[in-house]
C-alpha positions as a Markdown table, in Angstrom:
| # | Residue | x | y | z |
|---|---|---|---|---|
| 1 | Unk | -14.1 | -34.7 | 29.8 |
| 2 | Unk | -17.3 | -32.7 | 30.4 |
| 3 | Unk | -16.2 | -29.4 | 29.0 |
| 4 | Unk | -14.9 | -30.8 | 25.7 |
| 5 | Unk | -18.7 | -32.7 | 25.6 |
| 6 | Unk | -20.0 | -29.8 | 25.9 |
| 7 | Unk | -17.8 | -27.8 | 23.7 |
| 8 | Unk | -18.4 | -30.5 | 20.7 |
| 9 | Unk | -22.7 | -29.8 | 21.2 |
| 10 | Unk | -21.9 | -25.8 | 21.3 |
| 11 | Unk | -19.6 | -26.1 | 18.2 |
| 12 | Unk | -22.4 | -28.8 | 16.7 |
| 13 | Unk | -25.1 | -26.1 | 17.1 |
| 14 | Unk | -22.8 | -23.4 | 15.7 |
| 15 | Unk | -21.9 | -25.3 | 12.4 |
| 16 | Unk | -25.7 | -26.4 | 12.2 |
| 17 | Unk | -27.1 | -22.4 | 12.3 |
| 18 | Unk | -23.9 | -20.8 | 10.8 |
| 19 | Unk | -24.5 | -23.5 | 7.7 |
| 20 | Unk | -28.4 | -22.5 | 7.6 |
| 21 | Unk | -27.7 | -18.9 | 7.4 |
| 22 | Unk | -25.2 | -18.9 | 4.9 |
| 23 | Unk | -26.7 | -20.0 | 1.2 |
| 24 | Unk | -23.0 | -20.9 | -0.2 |
| 25 | Unk | -22.5 | -23.7 | 3.1 |
| 26 | Unk | -25.1 | -26.8 | 2.6 |
| 27 | Unk | -25.5 | -29.4 | 5.3 |
| 28 | Unk | -27.0 | -32.4 | 3.0 |
| 29 | Unk | -28.6 | -35.9 | 4.6 |
| 30 | Unk | -29.2 | -35.8 | 8.6 |
| 31 | Unk | -28.3 | -32.3 | 8.7 |
| 32 | Unk | -27.6 | -32.6 | 13.0 |
| 33 | Unk | -25.2 | -35.7 | 12.3 |
| 34 | Unk | -23.5 | -33.8 | 9.5 |
| 35 | Unk | -23.0 | -31.1 | 11.3 |
| 36 | Unk | -21.9 | -32.9 | 14.4 |
| 37 | Unk | -19.2 | -34.7 | 12.1 |
| 38 | Unk | -18.3 | -31.5 | 11.2 |
| 39 | Unk | -17.5 | -29.7 | 14.3 |
| 40 | Unk | -15.4 | -32.8 | 15.5 |
| 41 | Unk | -13.5 | -32.7 | 12.3 |
| 42 | Unk | -13.1 | -29.1 | 12.7 |
| 43 | Unk | -11.9 | -29.5 | 16.2 |
| 44 | Unk | -9.1 | -32.4 | 15.0 |
| 45 | Unk | -8.0 | -30.3 | 12.1 |
| 46 | Unk | -7.5 | -26.4 | 14.4 |
| 47 | Unk | -5.5 | -29.2 | 16.7 |
| 48 | Unk | -3.3 | -30.5 | 14.6 |
| 49 | Unk | -2.8 | -29.3 | 11.1 |
| 50 | Unk | -3.5 | -25.6 | 11.9 |
| 51 | Unk | -0.7 | -25.2 | 14.3 |
| 52 | Unk | 1.6 | -26.5 | 11.4 |
| 53 | Unk | 0.3 | -24.3 | 8.8 |
| 54 | Unk | 0.6 | -21.0 | 11.1 |
| 55 | Unk | 4.0 | -21.8 | 11.7 |
| 56 | Unk | 5.1 | -22.7 | 8.5 |
| 57 | Unk | 3.5 | -19.2 | 7.2 |
| 58 | Unk | 4.6 | -17.1 | 9.9 |
| 59 | Unk | 6.9 | -14.4 | 7.9 |
| 60 | Unk | 4.1 | -14.0 | 5.6 |
| 61 | Unk | 1.4 | -13.9 | 8.5 |
| 62 | Unk | 4.0 | -11.2 | 10.1 |
| 63 | Unk | 3.6 | -8.7 | 7.2 |
| 64 | Unk | -0.3 | -8.9 | 6.6 |
| 65 | Unk | -0.2 | -8.0 | 10.4 |
| 66 | Unk | -2.6 | -11.0 | 10.9 |
| 67 | Unk | -4.6 | -10.8 | 8.2 |
| 68 | Unk | -3.5 | -14.3 | 6.6 |
| 69 | Unk | -5.0 | -16.3 | 9.5 |
| 70 | Unk | -7.9 | -15.3 | 8.1 |
| 71 | Unk | -6.9 | -17.2 | 4.9 |
| 72 | Unk | -5.7 | -20.0 | 7.5 |
| 73 | Unk | -9.3 | -20.8 | 8.4 |
| 74 | Unk | -10.9 | -20.5 | 5.8 |
| 75 | Unk | -8.4 | -23.1 | 4.2 |
| 76 | Unk | -9.1 | -25.4 | 6.9 |
| 77 | Unk | -12.9 | -24.8 | 5.9 |
| 78 | Unk | -12.3 | -26.3 | 2.8 |
| 79 | Unk | -10.4 | -29.2 | 4.3 |
| 80 | Unk | -13.3 | -30.3 | 6.2 |
| 81 | Unk | -15.2 | -29.6 | 3.9 |
| 82 | Unk | -13.6 | -32.2 | 0.8 |
| 83 | Unk | -13.3 | -34.7 | 3.9 |
| 84 | Unk | -16.4 | -34.7 | 5.4 |
| 85 | Unk | -19.7 | -35.9 | 2.8 |
| 86 | Unk | -22.4 | -34.4 | 3.1 |
| 87 | Unk | -21.0 | -31.0 | 3.9 |
| 88 | Unk | -20.3 | -28.3 | 1.1 |
| 89 | Unk | -19.2 | -25.4 | 0.8 |
| 90 | Unk | -18.9 | -23.4 | -2.9 |
| 91 | Unk | -16.1 | -21.2 | -2.7 |
| 92 | Unk | -13.0 | -20.1 | -0.8 |
| 93 | Unk | -14.8 | -16.7 | -0.1 |
| 94 | Unk | -17.9 | -18.7 | 1.3 |
| 95 | Unk | -15.5 | -21.0 | 3.2 |
| 96 | Unk | -13.9 | -17.4 | 4.8 |
| 97 | Unk | -17.3 | -16.5 | 5.9 |
| 98 | Unk | -18.2 | -19.6 | 7.4 |
| 99 | Unk | -14.9 | -19.3 | 9.1 |
| 100 | Unk | -15.4 | -15.9 | 10.4 |
| 101 | Unk | -19.5 | -16.5 | 11.1 |
| 102 | Unk | -18.4 | -19.4 | 13.4 |
| 103 | Unk | -15.9 | -18.1 | 15.4 |
| 104 | Unk | -18.2 | -15.0 | 16.5 |
| 105 | Unk | -21.1 | -18.0 | 17.0 |
| 106 | Unk | -18.9 | -20.1 | 19.1 |
| 107 | Unk | -17.7 | -16.9 | 20.8 |
| 108 | Unk | -21.2 | -16.2 | 21.7 |
| 109 | Unk | -22.1 | -20.1 | 22.6 |
| 110 | Unk | -18.9 | -20.1 | 24.7 |
| 111 | Unk | -19.8 | -17.0 | 26.5 |
| 112 | Unk | -23.4 | -18.3 | 28.1 |
| 113 | Unk | -21.6 | -21.4 | 29.3 |
| 114 | Unk | -19.4 | -20.1 | 31.5 |
């Protein structure tokens, strides 16, 4: 339980910082609350929807040597943008950039907690 809470807090920080780094991604309103909601929604999407999409697109993923995973990550960010009010992504390429920077930030922050 504590690990999940720490993970969500670190993801919230990563979403907040990443949204302020990239000009094509915006958090409106109370930015920390919106970042928290985005982190939770992305966690739920990545837990339930992403594995199904990954299995359905496995042949294309094998043909592209795993690079299609980046497209799936960007699609999950676009889905979160459609669900969360106050979180706006300007397009597919900004969603892909957000997903990549967020993955790097989460990886860096998770190494600090170990």
